[in-house]
N, C-alpha and C positions, 0 to 999 in steps of 0.2 A: 799566121800569128804575127808576123814581123810587119805587115801592114797595120794592124790594129794596134802595135807599139809605137809605130810611127805617126798615128792620128793622134793615140792619145798623148804624146809628146809635143805634136804640136799644138794640140788644145791647151795643153797646160803652161806651153811659152804662149798663149794668145790669152789666157788667164792671168798670168803673172804681168805683162803688161798693161792689160787692162787695170789690174788692182794697184800697179805702181802709178798710174795715170790718175787714177781717181784719189789715192792718198796724198799725191801731189797738189793735186786741184782743191782737194778739201781743206790742205793747210793752207792754201794760198787765198780761199773765201772767208778764213777766220777773220772775224774783226780786227782792226788794230793794224798798227805797222811794225815789222819785226825789228826795225832798226831802232824804233822807239821804245820797244821793249828790250831791247840789249842795253841801249847807252841810258834810258832812263828821259822822261819828259824834261829833263832841264838840259837835254845833249844841245847845242848848238847847230843851227841848220847846216854849216859847212861839216861837222861831225858827221852828222845825218848822211850828208850825200856822199860823202868818203865811206861810209859802210855799206850803204846801199852800191856804192859801186864795186867795192870789195865782193859782197855777197852776189852780185849780178841780179839783183832786185830790179835796176833801172832797165834791164831786156825785155824784150817779148816773152810773154807766158811760153810758149812753144820753146824760144831757145834756152829758157829757164829749165824747161822739163828736160830737152836733149842733152844738153849738159850734166844734170843730175842722173839720169839715167845711163849715160856712157860712163860716168865715174861708179855709177853703183855696181854696173857690169864688173868691172874692174875690181871690185870689193872695196871701193872707197866710198862709205856713205857720208862723209863730211865729217866736221869738227863738232861736237857738242859745244851750244852757247853757254851751259849754264857751268860746265866742267872744264872747257877748254881744252879738252882731250880728244882723240878720235872717237867716233861712233862705234866703230868696231870692238875697240880697246874696253867699252862699259858693255856691250851686248853679248861678246862672245861667253864672258864667266857668266853670266846671268842667264844667257841661252840656257847652258848646261843646267844652272840651277832650277829652271823651269821644268826641263826634262825630266829632272829627278822628282819634281810633285807630280808632273804629267805622269812618270811610269807608275808612281806610287798610286795615285787616284785610278790608272787603268787596272792596276792589279788588284783594287778592291770592284771596281765597277763591272769589269769583264766575268769574273766567274760568278760572281754573285749576281750579276743580272741573267747571264745564261741559264743557270740552274734555277732561277726563277722563273724566266720564260719557257724553260721547256719542263717543268713539271706542270706550270698553268696550262701550257698548250697539251699536254696529254692528260690531265685532269680536268679539263674542259669544264668551266661551270660547277666547280667542286668547291667546297670549302676553301682548300687551299688557292684555287685558283681567285676567288674574290679576295681572299687576303692579300694576294700578292698584286691583283689590280689595284688594292686602294694603297699598298706600298708603294708600288710606281707613280699612282697620281700623285701622291704626296710627294716623293721625288722629283717630280718633273715639276712641281706646283711650288715648292717652298724656294723662297729666293736664296741664293746662297749664302750672301752677306747677313743674313739674319740666322742661318744655321750657324754660319761661323762664330757669331758673337756666342749663340746659345753654348756652343762646344765649348769655347772659351769660359764662359761662365760657371759652367756644371764641371766638366773635366780639370780645367787649370786652376780657376779662382777658388771654388768651392771644395773639391776633392784634393786638388794638387798633385793629379796621376800625370799630367803632361805639362809641357813648358808653355809659356804664353804666346810668346813670339821668337822670331830670329830662326835661323838654323843650325846654329851651335851654341852651346852654353858658352860665355866667355870666360868662365872658371873651369870648363871642361877641357879634355884632350883631344875634344874635336872629332872623336873616333866614328863608327858605323854606329856604335848602339845610341851615340850621343844624336847624330843625325837622323835615326828613325823614330826616338821620341819627339822631335821636333816635326817630323814628316808626319804623324799619325793624324791628327786633327785637320793639318790642310788639306792631305790627300781625301780623308773622308768627308768634308766641304765641299770639295772640286767635285767629286766622284757620284755626288746625288742625281744630278740630272742625266749622266751618260748611263748610269746604272739603269733607272726609270726608262730610259729610251729602248737599251737592249733588250730589256725583258719585256716589254711590250712589243716590239718589231719580233722578237725570236719568238715569241708566244705566237703572233700572228701566223708564221713562218711553220710552227709545227704543226698547228692546227691545220691549215692547208695541206703539208705533207702527208699528214695523217689520214687523211681523206682520198689519196691518191690511190689508182688501182694498183701499181707495184707494191703498196703497203698491204691491202689486201689479198694480193697474191703471196706475198711473204708469209703472211698470218695463215692462209690456206695450206701452205706447205708444212704448217706445224713448227715455225720457227721459234726460238722463245721471244717473249716479250722484249725483253733487254736487246737483243740482237735486233729487232724490227725497228726498235726506238734508236738505239745508238749506230746499228750499222745500215740502217738505210734512211729513216727520215732525218736524224740530226746529220749525216753525211751529205745530204743532198741541200741540207739547210746550211752548209758550209759556205758556198760563195756568198749568198746573202750577208750571213754573221760576219765577215770578213770585211764586207762594204760597209755594214751597220759601225762595226768596230773602228774604222777608218774614219768616216765622218765625225765620229765623236773625239776625233784627236782636235779639230778645229772648236770644238765646244769647250774641251779642257782648256784649250790655251786663252779663251776668251774668258772662262769662268774662273781661270787663276788670276785674272788681273783683280778680283775682289778678293779672293782668299788671300792673296800675296799682300794686298794692302793691309788687311786686318791682322795676319799675323806676321807682318814685316819679312815677308819671306824674300831674301834678294834675287828676284829672278825679273822676268822680263816686265811681267804687268806692274810690277811694282816702280821700273825703271819708266815705264809710259806714265805712270801717272804723274812721278814727278817731274816728267819733262812737260807734260800738259800742263801742270801748275805754272811751271817755270818759263813756259811759253817757248820751248827748247824744240824748235822747228826741225833740226836735223836729226835729233834725237826720236822725236813722235816718227817720222819717216821712215827711219830705220826700224824701230821697234814693231810698228805695223807691218811693214814689207817682210820682215823675218818670220811674223806670225801667219801672213796670208802664203810665206813659201813652204814653211812647214806644214800647213794644211792642205797646200796642192800637191806637194809631194807624198803626203801619206795616202791622198786620194790616188795618186798616180800608181802607187804600189800597190793601194786594192785592187786597183785596176787590173794590174799585169796578174796578181795572184786570182783575182776572179776568173780571169781569161785563161788560164792554165788550169782553172779546176773544171770549168764549164765552156766545153766546145760552142756552145749556143751563142755565149758573149762576144767570141772571136767572129763570128758570121756575121755580127752586126754593123 
């Protein structure tokens, strides 16, 4: 078990280093001069040269990357160009806001997707299975930004059930009920793709497991069908279910970019969008790396849980 844990930790560190390099490289390949973007096109050559010297833009690429990586390991993501404050002071509160949105979306996607997947797999080729597959196909195909706009038009503008945007009502008390009212529509819009993926993969796992010999043996012993499904089939599908759910964390964070912009949700996605528009390089690098870090940690936790539940995984 410890060897498996060490291997997964080393692999996660390698992924983070590779991701940090790609993020840094991608921002350097964006057309335009960061110094000119900061000072404006009317800046003097002397001022531009001084700013490039201050930001280290005149140094070789690998030196810039190593300096940035060393500071980032120490928790220093740089200073926001647009806001002139440390990037961490902006990202930390917005990170928690994104976690709230992601948790709300998971609370919708996991139970609904699991129930649809289990029942569709158990009642394969039934009317419920066909309806579940159509629902999953719709959820995986519909653009999240379009669904978010439809939800706003129907449930906010026409019916007035939920707020249009924001995380709290400026005239409210900022309590939990106010937060839940603002959370419903963004969470529903963000949960559609993970819900569809979970439903389809759980269905495939249940269909495969229901045809295994130990399931036939359990039925031959006269066990109740409920115990066969939940005590044998669903239990053996649990490692795959954990892995599937962890993979959706990354998709939730990427999908939150669109919903946060449309609903003006003050999270990392909204901060990343504003940083891209303002060409705020340190903020973009920090936001993308934090998102990657959460995705890698979620998958690492899923691998540990899967290894604890499935001895075959530890042997690989």
